[in-house]
C-alpha positions as CSV (number, residue, x, y, z in Angstrom):
1,M,32.2,-318.8,117.7
2,Q,35.3,-317.5,115.8
3,Q,36.6,-314.2,117.1
4,R,36.9,-311.4,114.6
5,R,40.5,-310.4,114.0
6,T,41.4,-306.7,113.8
7,V,44.2,-305.3,111.8
8,D,46.7,-303.1,113.6
9,P,47.1,-299.9,111.6
10,A,50.3,-298.8,113.4
11,P,52.7,-300.5,110.9
12,I,50.9,-299.0,108.0
13,L,51.0,-295.5,109.6
14,E,54.7,-296.0,110.3
15,I,55.4,-296.9,106.7
16,A,53.4,-293.9,105.5
17,L,55.4,-291.6,107.7
18,A,58.7,-293.1,106.6
19,I,57.7,-292.5,102.9
20,A,56.6,-288.9,103.8
21,L,60.0,-288.4,105.5
22,V,61.9,-289.4,102.4
23,W,59.7,-287.3,100.2
24,F,60.1,-284.2,102.4
25,A,63.8,-284.8,102.6
26,V,64.0,-284.7,98.8
27,Q,62.0,-281.5,98.9
28,A,64.4,-279.9,101.3
29,V,67.4,-280.8,99.1
30,Q,65.6,-279.3,96.1
31,L,64.7,-276.2,98.1
32,A,68.4,-275.8,99.1
33,R,69.4,-276.2,95.4
34,L,66.8,-274.1,93.7
35,K,65.2,-271.5,96.0
36,S,66.2,-267.9,95.5
37,F,68.9,-266.5,97.8
38,S,68.0,-264.1,100.6
39,I,70.1,-261.0,101.0
40,D,71.7,-262.1,104.3
41,E,73.1,-265.3,102.6
42,F,75.4,-263.2,100.5
43,Q,76.9,-261.7,103.6
44,Y,77.7,-265.1,105.1
45,A,79.0,-266.4,101.8
46,H,81.3,-263.4,101.4
47,A,82.6,-264.0,105.0
48,A,83.3,-267.6,104.1
49,W,85.3,-266.5,101.1
50,L,87.3,-264.2,103.3
51,V,88.0,-267.0,105.7
52,A,89.0,-269.3,102.8
53,D,91.4,-266.5,101.7
54,G,93.1,-266.7,105.1
55,Q,91.5,-263.7,106.8
56,V,90.4,-263.8,110.4
57,P,86.9,-262.7,111.4
58,Y,86.7,-259.5,113.5
59,R,90.5,-258.9,113.3
60,D,90.7,-258.6,109.5
61,F,87.1,-257.9,108.5
62,F,83.9,-256.6,109.9
63,E,81.4,-259.1,111.4
64,V,79.2,-259.1,114.4
65,H,77.9,-262.7,114.3
66,F,79.6,-265.7,115.7
67,P,81.6,-267.4,112.9
68,L,80.8,-271.1,112.9
69,V,78.8,-271.1,109.7
70,Y,81.3,-269.4,107.5
71,Q,84.2,-271.1,109.1
72,V,82.6,-274.6,108.5
73,L,81.6,-273.7,104.9
74,S,84.7,-271.9,103.9
75,P,86.2,-275.0,102.3
76,V,83.7,-274.6,99.5
77,F,85.8,-271.7,98.2
78,I,89.0,-273.6,98.9
79,V,87.7,-276.1,96.3
80,A,85.9,-273.7,94.0
81,G,88.4,-270.8,94.2
82,D,87.1,-267.3,93.5
83,D,83.9,-268.4,91.7
84,P,81.0,-266.3,93.1
85,T,78.5,-269.0,92.0
86,A,80.1,-271.4,94.6
87,I,77.5,-270.0,97.0
88,A,75.3,-272.8,95.6
89,G,77.7,-275.3,97.2
90,M,77.3,-273.5,100.6
91,R,73.6,-274.1,100.4
92,L,74.3,-277.8,100.1
93,G,76.7,-277.5,103.0
94,M,73.8,-276.4,105.2
95,L,72.0,-279.7,104.6
96,P,74.0,-281.7,107.2
97,F,72.8,-279.2,109.8
98,L,69.2,-279.9,108.7
99,A,69.8,-283.6,108.9
100,M,71.3,-283.2,112.4
101,G,68.1,-281.4,113.5
102,C,65.9,-284.1,112.0
103,A,67.8,-286.8,113.8
104,A,67.7,-284.8,117.1
105,V,63.9,-284.3,117.0
106,L,63.4,-288.0,116.3
107,L,65.6,-288.9,119.3
108,L,63.7,-286.6,121.5
109,N,60.5,-288.7,120.9
110,V,62.0,-292.2,120.9
111,R,60.8,-292.7,124.4
112,Q,57.2,-291.9,123.4
113,N,56.5,-294.4,120.6
114,R,57.6,-295.0,117.0
115,L,54.8,-292.9,115.5
116,A,55.8,-289.9,117.6
117,A,59.5,-290.4,116.7
118,L,58.9,-290.7,113.0
119,A,56.4,-287.9,112.9
120,A,58.8,-285.4,114.4
121,P,61.3,-285.0,111.5
122,V,58.3,-285.3,109.0
123,L,56.5,-282.3,110.7
124,L,59.8,-280.4,110.9
125,L,60.5,-280.8,107.1
126,A,56.9,-280.2,106.3
127,L,56.8,-276.8,108.1
128,P,57.5,-274.1,105.5
129,P,58.5,-271.4,107.9
130,F,61.2,-273.7,109.3
131,V,62.5,-275.5,106.2
132,I,62.6,-272.4,104.1
133,L,65.1,-270.7,106.4
134,A,66.9,-273.9,107.7
135,T,68.1,-274.6,104.1
136,E,69.6,-271.2,103.8
137,I,73.1,-270.1,104.7
138,R,72.3,-268.8,108.2
139,P,74.0,-268.9,111.6
140,D,70.6,-269.4,113.3
141,A,69.9,-272.6,111.3
142,A,73.2,-274.2,112.3
143,A,72.9,-273.0,115.9
144,A,69.3,-274.4,116.2
145,A,70.4,-277.8,114.8
146,L,73.4,-278.1,117.2
147,F,71.2,-277.1,120.1
148,L,68.7,-279.8,119.2
149,A,71.5,-282.3,118.9
150,S,72.8,-281.4,122.4
151,L,69.3,-282.3,123.7
152,G,68.9,-285.3,121.5
153,V,72.2,-287.0,122.3
154,L,71.1,-287.2,126.0
155,R,68.4,-289.6,124.8
156,I,70.7,-292.2,123.2
157,T,70.5,-295.1,125.7
158,R,73.1,-297.2,123.9
159,L,75.9,-294.8,124.7
160,S,77.3,-294.5,128.2
161,D,76.3,-291.6,130.4
162,P,79.8,-289.9,130.3
163,V,79.9,-290.1,126.5
164,C,76.4,-288.6,126.2
165,G,77.1,-285.9,128.8
166,A,80.3,-284.8,127.2
167,A,78.9,-284.8,123.7
168,S,75.9,-282.7,124.8
169,G,78.2,-280.1,126.5
170,F,80.4,-279.9,123.4
171,L,77.5,-279.5,121.0
172,L,76.1,-276.8,123.3
173,V,79.3,-274.8,122.9
174,A,79.3,-275.4,119.2
175,S,75.7,-274.1,119.0
176,A,76.7,-270.9,120.9
177,W,79.7,-270.5,118.6
178,G,77.1,-270.5,115.8
179,S,74.9,-267.7,117.2
180,Q,74.8,-265.5,120.3
181,K,71.1,-266.4,120.5
182,A,72.0,-270.0,121.3
183,A,74.0,-268.8,124.3
184,F,70.7,-267.3,125.5
185,Y,68.3,-270.2,125.0
186,G,71.1,-272.7,125.9
187,S,71.2,-271.2,129.4
188,I,68.6,-273.8,130.4
189,Y,71.5,-276.2,130.9
190,A,72.6,-274.1,133.9
191,L,69.2,-274.9,135.4
192,A,69.7,-278.5,134.5
193,L,73.0,-278.6,136.4
194,I,71.3,-277.1,139.5
195,A,68.4,-279.6,139.2
196,D,70.9,-282.5,139.0
197,L,72.7,-281.2,142.1
198,V,69.4,-280.9,144.0
199,A,68.1,-284.3,142.9
200,R,71.4,-285.9,143.8
201,R,70.7,-285.2,147.4
202,S,67.1,-286.4,147.2
203,D,66.2,-289.9,148.2
204,H,63.2,-289.7,145.8
205,A,65.6,-289.6,142.8
206,H,67.4,-292.8,143.8
207,G,68.2,-294.9,140.8
208,A,67.2,-292.3,138.2
209,R,69.7,-290.8,135.7
210,P,70.6,-287.2,136.0
211,L,69.2,-284.8,133.4
212,L,72.6,-284.4,131.9
213,R,73.4,-288.1,132.2
214,S,76.8,-287.3,133.6
215,P,77.0,-283.7,134.9
216,A,80.8,-284.0,135.3
217,A,81.2,-285.2,131.8
218,F,78.8,-282.5,130.5
219,V,81.0,-279.8,132.2
220,G,84.0,-281.5,130.6
221,G,82.4,-281.3,127.2
222,I,81.8,-277.6,127.7
223,T,85.3,-277.1,128.9
224,A,86.7,-278.9,125.8
225,G,84.6,-276.8,123.5
226,L,85.5,-273.5,125.2
227,A,89.2,-274.6,125.1
228,V,89.1,-275.0,121.3
229,I,87.6,-271.6,120.9
230,A,90.1,-270.0,123.3
231,I,93.0,-271.6,121.4
232,Y,91.6,-270.3,118.1
233,L,91.2,-266.7,119.4
234,T,94.6,-266.8,121.0
235,A,96.4,-268.2,118.0
236,T,94.7,-265.6,115.7
237,G,95.2,-262.7,118.1
238,S,91.5,-261.8,117.8
239,W,90.3,-261.9,121.4
240,D,89.8,-258.1,121.7
241,D,88.2,-257.7,118.2
242,W,85.9,-260.6,118.9
243,W,84.8,-259.1,122.2
244,N,84.3,-255.6,120.9
245,W,82.3,-256.6,117.8
246,C,80.3,-259.6,119.1
247,F,79.5,-258.3,122.5
248,V,80.2,-254.6,123.1
249,W,79.1,-253.4,119.6
250,A,76.3,-256.0,119.4
251,V,74.7,-254.9,122.6
252,E,74.7,-251.3,121.5
253,H,73.3,-252.3,118.1
254,Q,70.5,-254.3,119.8
255,R,69.7,-251.4,122.1
256,R,69.5,-248.8,119.3
257,Y,68.1,-250.9,116.4
258,P,64.7,-249.7,115.1
259,G,62.5,-252.4,116.7
260,F,59.1,-254.0,116.0
261,S,56.8,-256.4,117.9
262,W,57.7,-260.1,117.9
263,R,54.1,-260.7,116.7
264,R,54.8,-259.1,113.3
265,H,56.2,-262.4,112.0
266,F,55.1,-264.8,114.7
267,D,51.3,-264.4,114.2
268,P,51.4,-265.2,110.4
269,I,53.5,-268.3,111.1
270,V,51.1,-269.5,113.8
271,I,48.1,-268.9,111.5
272,D,49.8,-270.6,108.6
273,A,50.8,-273.7,110.7
274,A,47.8,-273.7,113.0
275,G,47.4,-277.5,112.9
276,V,51.0,-278.0,114.0
277,F,50.6,-275.6,116.9
278,L,47.3,-277.3,118.0
279,L,49.0,-280.7,117.9
280,A,51.9,-279.2,119.9
281,A,49.5,-277.9,122.5
282,W,48.2,-281.4,122.9
283,G,51.7,-282.9,123.1
284,L,52.8,-280.3,125.6
285,A,49.8,-281.0,127.8
286,L,50.5,-284.7,127.7
287,T,54.2,-284.1,128.6
288,L,53.3,-281.7,131.5
289,R,50.7,-284.3,132.8
290,T,53.4,-287.0,132.8
291,L,55.9,-284.8,134.5
292,G,53.3,-283.8,137.2
293,A,52.5,-287.5,137.8
294,R,56.2,-288.2,138.5
295,G,56.4,-285.8,141.4
296,R,60.0,-285.2,142.5
297,L,61.2,-287.7,140.0
298,A,60.4,-285.1,137.3
299,M,63.6,-283.4,138.4
300,R,65.4,-286.2,136.6
301,D,63.1,-286.5,133.6
302,P,64.7,-285.4,130.4
303,D,61.4,-283.9,129.3
304,L,61.9,-281.2,131.9
305,L,64.8,-279.9,129.8
306,L,62.7,-280.1,126.7
307,V,59.9,-278.0,128.2
308,A,62.5,-275.5,129.4
309,A,63.8,-275.3,125.9
310,L,60.3,-274.5,124.6
311,A,60.3,-271.5,127.0
312,S,63.8,-270.4,126.4
313,T,63.7,-270.5,122.6
314,F,60.4,-268.5,122.6
315,A,62.0,-265.9,124.9
316,S,65.1,-265.7,122.8
317,F,63.2,-264.1,119.9
318,A,60.3,-262.5,121.7
319,L,62.8,-260.3,123.7
320,Q,64.7,-259.1,120.6
321,R,64.1,-255.6,119.4
322,A,63.8,-256.9,115.8
323,P,62.8,-260.6,115.9
324,Y,63.0,-261.6,112.2
325,P,61.7,-265.0,111.2
326,Y,65.1,-266.8,111.2
327,S,65.1,-266.2,115.0
328,F,62.2,-268.6,115.3
329,L,64.0,-271.6,114.0
330,A,65.0,-273.2,117.3
331,F,61.5,-272.5,118.8
332,L,59.7,-274.0,115.8
333,A,61.9,-277.1,116.0
334,V,60.9,-277.7,119.6
335,V,57.3,-277.1,118.7
336,T,57.4,-279.9,116.2
337,V,58.7,-282.3,118.8
338,F,55.6,-281.7,120.9
339,A,53.3,-281.7,117.8
340,A,54.7,-285.2,117.0
341,R,53.8,-286.3,120.5
342,G,50.3,-285.1,119.8
343,V,50.3,-287.2,116.6
344,G,51.6,-290.3,118.4
345,D,49.0,-290.0,121.1
346,L,46.0,-289.4,118.8
347,L,47.1,-292.4,116.6
348,A,47.8,-294.6,119.6
349,A,46.3,-298.1,119.8
350,R,43.8,-297.1,122.5
351,T,42.1,-294.7,120.1
352,R,39.1,-296.1,118.2
353,P,40.0,-297.3,114.7
354,V,37.5,-294.9,113.0
355,V,39.0,-292.0,114.9
356,R,42.5,-293.0,114.0
357,A,41.6,-293.3,110.3
358,V,40.1,-289.8,110.3
359,I,43.1,-288.4,112.1
360,A,45.5,-290.2,109.8
361,I,43.7,-289.0,106.7
362,G,43.6,-285.4,108.1
363,L,47.3,-285.6,108.8
364,L,48.2,-286.8,105.3
365,A,46.0,-284.0,103.9
366,V,47.9,-281.4,105.9
367,L,51.2,-282.8,104.8
368,A,50.1,-282.8,101.2
369,A,49.1,-279.1,101.5
370,Q,52.4,-278.2,103.1
371,G,54.3,-280.1,100.4
372,A,52.5,-278.1,97.8
373,K,53.6,-274.9,99.5
374,L,57.2,-276.0,99.4
375,T,57.0,-276.9,95.8
376,A,55.5,-273.4,95.0
377,L,58.5,-271.8,96.7
378,M,60.9,-273.4,94.3
379,A,59.1,-271.5,91.4
380,V,61.0,-268.4,92.6
381,S,64.4,-270.0,91.7
382,N,67.9,-268.8,92.1
383,T,68.8,-269.2,88.5
384,A,68.7,-265.5,87.7
385,Q,70.8,-264.7,90.8
386,L,73.4,-267.3,89.8
387,D,73.5,-265.8,86.4
388,V,74.3,-262.4,87.9
389,L,77.1,-264.0,90.0
390,A,78.4,-265.7,86.9
391,R,78.6,-262.3,85.2
392,V,80.5,-260.9,88.2
393,G,83.0,-263.7,87.7
394,Q,83.2,-263.1,84.0
395,L,83.5,-259.3,84.1
396,T,85.9,-258.9,87.1
397,A,89.2,-260.5,88.3
398,P,89.4,-262.1,91.7
399,D,91.3,-259.1,93.0
400,D,88.9,-256.4,91.7
401,P,87.1,-254.7,94.6
402,A,83.4,-254.3,94.6
403,Y,80.8,-252.4,96.5
404,D,77.2,-253.1,97.7
405,N,75.5,-253.4,101.1
406,S,75.4,-257.2,101.5
407,G,78.6,-258.8,100.1
408,G,76.5,-259.8,97.1
409,Y,79.5,-260.1,94.9
410,V,80.5,-263.0,97.2
411,A,84.0,-263.9,96.0
412,R,85.5,-260.4,95.4
413,P,87.2,-258.0,97.8
414,H,84.9,-255.5,99.4
415,A,85.6,-251.8,98.8
416,Y,84.5,-250.6,102.2
417,S,85.2,-252.1,105.7
418,Y,81.4,-252.3,106.4
419,F,80.7,-254.7,103.6
420,Y,77.1,-254.9,104.7
421,T,75.0,-252.2,106.3
422,D,71.7,-252.8,108.0
423,L,69.1,-250.2,108.8
424,F,70.8,-249.1,112.0
425,L,74.1,-248.5,110.3
426,R,72.6,-246.7,107.4
427,E,70.7,-244.3,109.7
428,S,73.3,-243.8,112.4
429,M,76.3,-243.5,110.1
430,A,74.7,-241.5,107.3
431,E,77.3,-238.7,107.3
432,T,80.2,-241.2,107.7
433,L,78.9,-243.4,104.8
434,M,78.6,-240.3,102.5
435,R,82.1,-239.3,103.3
436,D,84.0,-242.5,103.6
437,V,82.5,-244.9,101.0
438,P,83.5,-242.8,98.0
439,R,86.9,-242.3,99.5
440,A,87.3,-246.1,100.0
441,I,86.0,-246.9,96.5
442,M,88.7,-244.6,95.1
443,E,91.5,-245.9,97.4
444,R,90.7,-249.5,96.7
445,G,90.0,-249.0,93.0
446,A,86.5,-250.6,93.0
447,V,85.1,-251.2,89.5
448,L,81.9,-253.1,90.3
449,H,78.7,-252.2,92.1
450,L,75.7,-254.4,92.8
451,R,72.4,-252.5,93.2
452,D,70.7,-254.4,96.1
453,L,67.4,-253.7,97.8
454,R,69.1,-251.5,100.4
455,F,70.3,-249.0,97.8
456,D,67.2,-246.8,98.2
457,T,67.8,-246.3,101.9
458,L,71.5,-245.3,101.5
459,P,72.3,-241.7,102.3
460,P,71.3,-239.5,99.4
461,G,74.9,-238.2,98.8
462,L,76.2,-241.7,98.5
463,Q,73.4,-242.7,96.1
464,T,74.4,-239.7,93.9
465,F,78.0,-240.7,93.9
466,L,77.2,-244.3,92.9
467,D,74.8,-243.3,90.2
468,R,77.3,-240.9,88.7
469,H,80.3,-243.1,88.7
470,F,78.9,-246.6,88.0
471,Q,76.9,-247.2,84.9
472,P,74.4,-250.1,84.5
473,F,75.7,-253.2,82.7
474,D,72.1,-254.5,83.4
475,G,69.5,-254.0,86.1
476,D,71.8,-255.5,88.8
477,V,75.4,-255.1,87.9
478,A,77.0,-251.7,87.4
479,L,80.6,-251.1,86.3
480,W,82.8,-248.0,86.7
481,G,82.1,-245.2,84.3
482,Q,80.5,-241.9,83.6
483,R,77.7,-240.7,81.4
484,Y,77.7,-237.4,79.5
485,V,74.7,-235.9,77.8
486,V,75.7,-233.9,74.7
487,P,73.4,-230.9,74.4
488,P,72.0,-229.6,71.1
489,G,74.9,-227.2,70.9
490,G,77.2,-230.2,70.6
491,A,79.8,-229.5,73.2
492,V,80.7,-231.0,76.6
493,A,83.3,-229.8,79.1
494,D,83.4,-231.9,82.2
495,T,85.7,-234.3,84.2
496,F,86.1,-238.0,84.4
497,L,87.1,-239.7,87.7
498,A,89.2,-242.8,87.1
499,S,89.1,-245.2,90.1
500,R,92.3,-247.0,89.1
501,D,95.2,-247.1,86.5
502,D,93.5,-249.2,83.9
503,R,92.0,-249.4,80.4
504,Y,88.8,-247.5,79.6
505,F,86.8,-247.1,76.4
506,V,84.2,-244.8,74.7
507,S,80.6,-245.9,74.2
508,P,79.0,-245.7,71.8
509,P,81.9,-246.5,69.5
510,T,80.5,-244.2,66.8
511,A,81.1,-241.2,69.1
512,L,84.8,-240.9,67.9
513,E,83.7,-241.1,64.3
514,R,81.1,-238.4,64.6
515,G,82.9,-236.1,67.0
516,V,86.1,-235.1,68.7
517,L,86.9,-236.3,72.3
518,T,89.9,-234.9,74.3
519,I,91.0,-236.0,77.7
520,D,93.4,-233.7,79.5
521,G,93.7,-231.8,76.3
522,E,94.9,-234.8,74.3
523,P,92.7,-236.1,71.5
524,V,91.4,-239.7,71.8
525,R,91.8,-241.5,68.5
526,E,91.3,-245.2,69.6
527,P,88.1,-246.4,71.4
528,V,90.2,-248.2,74.1
529,F,92.8,-246.2,76.0
530,R,94.6,-246.1,79.4
531,L,94.0,-243.6,82.2
532,S,95.8,-243.1,85.5
533,R,93.8,-243.0,88.7
534,G,92.3,-239.6,89.5
535,E,90.4,-236.8,87.9
536,H,90.8,-236.0,84.2
537,G,89.4,-233.1,82.1
538,V,87.0,-234.2,79.4
539,A,85.9,-232.2,76.3
540,Y,83.7,-233.5,73.5
541,Q,82.3,-231.9,70.4
542,G,79.8,-233.8,68.3
543,P,76.2,-234.5,67.6
544,P,73.7,-234.4,70.5
545,G,73.1,-237.6,72.4
546,E,74.8,-239.8,75.0
547,L,78.5,-240.3,75.5
548,N,80.0,-242.7,78.0
549,I,83.6,-243.3,79.3
550,L,83.6,-246.8,80.8
551,W,86.0,-249.2,82.5
552,L,87.0,-252.2,80.3
553,P,86.0,-255.4,82.0
554,R,88.2,-258.5,82.6
555,D,86.8,-260.2,79.5
556,F,87.5,-257.1,77.3
557,T,83.8,-256.8,76.5
558,R,83.0,-253.3,75.2
559,W,79.5,-252.9,76.6
560,E,76.8,-250.2,76.4
561,P,74.9,-249.1,79.5
562,R,71.4,-250.6,79.7
563,R,69.3,-248.1,81.5
564,G,65.8,-248.5,83.0
565,L,66.1,-252.2,83.8
566,L,64.7,-253.3,87.2
567,P,67.0,-255.0,89.7
568,T,66.1,-258.6,90.4
569,F,69.1,-260.0,92.2
570,S,68.5,-258.9,95.8
571,R,65.6,-260.2,97.9
572,L,64.9,-260.0,101.6
573,F,63.6,-263.5,102.2
């Protein structure tokens, strides 16, 4: 009797996962190109422009984050110059970090099976809470990718142990240079070193590779990475400033920042990606069972480091006073590694064909739903934001200072040393901001103001100054100028504060035809005129209505204020 042949579905599933990987990779590229910019991205883009301009973080400008992202991406502005829209190129510059993370999670599952290895980057790119933030300009995205790479490189069997160990140590330092948080969750490597030392003396570990492949080479990689940083800080003379801002000030900031529970953002993410977390629980249980079965040999099993990473990345955001979603990136990446192991196990050959078919169809349905969510996110595009940045480039010169609370002008000098202010700064420095920002704006000669979403939480006195001395070009951009309301009596006696020696003009242009304007007692006969910096007396007699004295932009456009438009440029996430 002829035996019935069965078709092995594994190759079909592998092809399906490979196709899904390509599709989600294209989605990620589109997301990086098209999704609207979050407010924090402007801060890092402006810092990158400052670095491209030759300024040194901490020494020359205010920053409290480790600088890897804006150092690595600063060449975008070396190529593009002072074009604020070059921020779009920085988004593309984040894609290699995302690719590195995908390669790392694949490597972390190579030892399981090919289904688990392929499923890991697919699940990572199909997880909206991860890929949304990982395609943005963020230190956490780069740090998470480098941390995963430091774990993944230890799984490359074709490379020698010293090479893998040294590369892992160097990548760990690079990860920490990307974010202070990576220094926290990367501390598991200290435990790995201890485990290797203990296992080295154990007869039960005979013949097994150390967790770090070559502990001596790993330490050498760390030493090389730290040496590079030390040389940089020494050459730039920024040791003290780096320590004061990134450690002393950051600790105080963390202690006093208005906090909230880690569950505020975590619970919605778990609910939204419940299937992935259930698969991860399955994969984690399998991993722990395997480690338990190995007994003392588990001390040399690389999965021990992966389990520790799950705990450390979770703790790194749960212990923060304000754990925003971008702090979840490293944890979510490790979760997808275990979720992919769950997929690989459930679709393994030992599972009944009918069960595998149902699971495979369910997985594809979940991936399709996640893909639809990512597509919907691109509907809120960055086109309008790039148009605003293009207007900044059109209206102002590269050396024209600007003011807002996020560095949203990107490629223009900032008017105030704190070029971004978070909630802690705005609350703790209210009196200082009201006193020093107007003074800095006048001293620097700022002519542009972007109204970002933090404007309404600025100290009232500062809001009043900005509203009085910047007039709305549109809902987002405001340029230097003052508004005067001519009463029914037809006379105005006031002052005009000029932020710089420059050209100004009268709006509407009919104001000079229908009335008489004098500045410092001299009649104004031409609509465009020069003023020196400082306060000037203004008198006007004419019909009731609105009169504006405005700064003349770089492109010589004589514009009229457009009041009542809603700002659209600035978004939280």
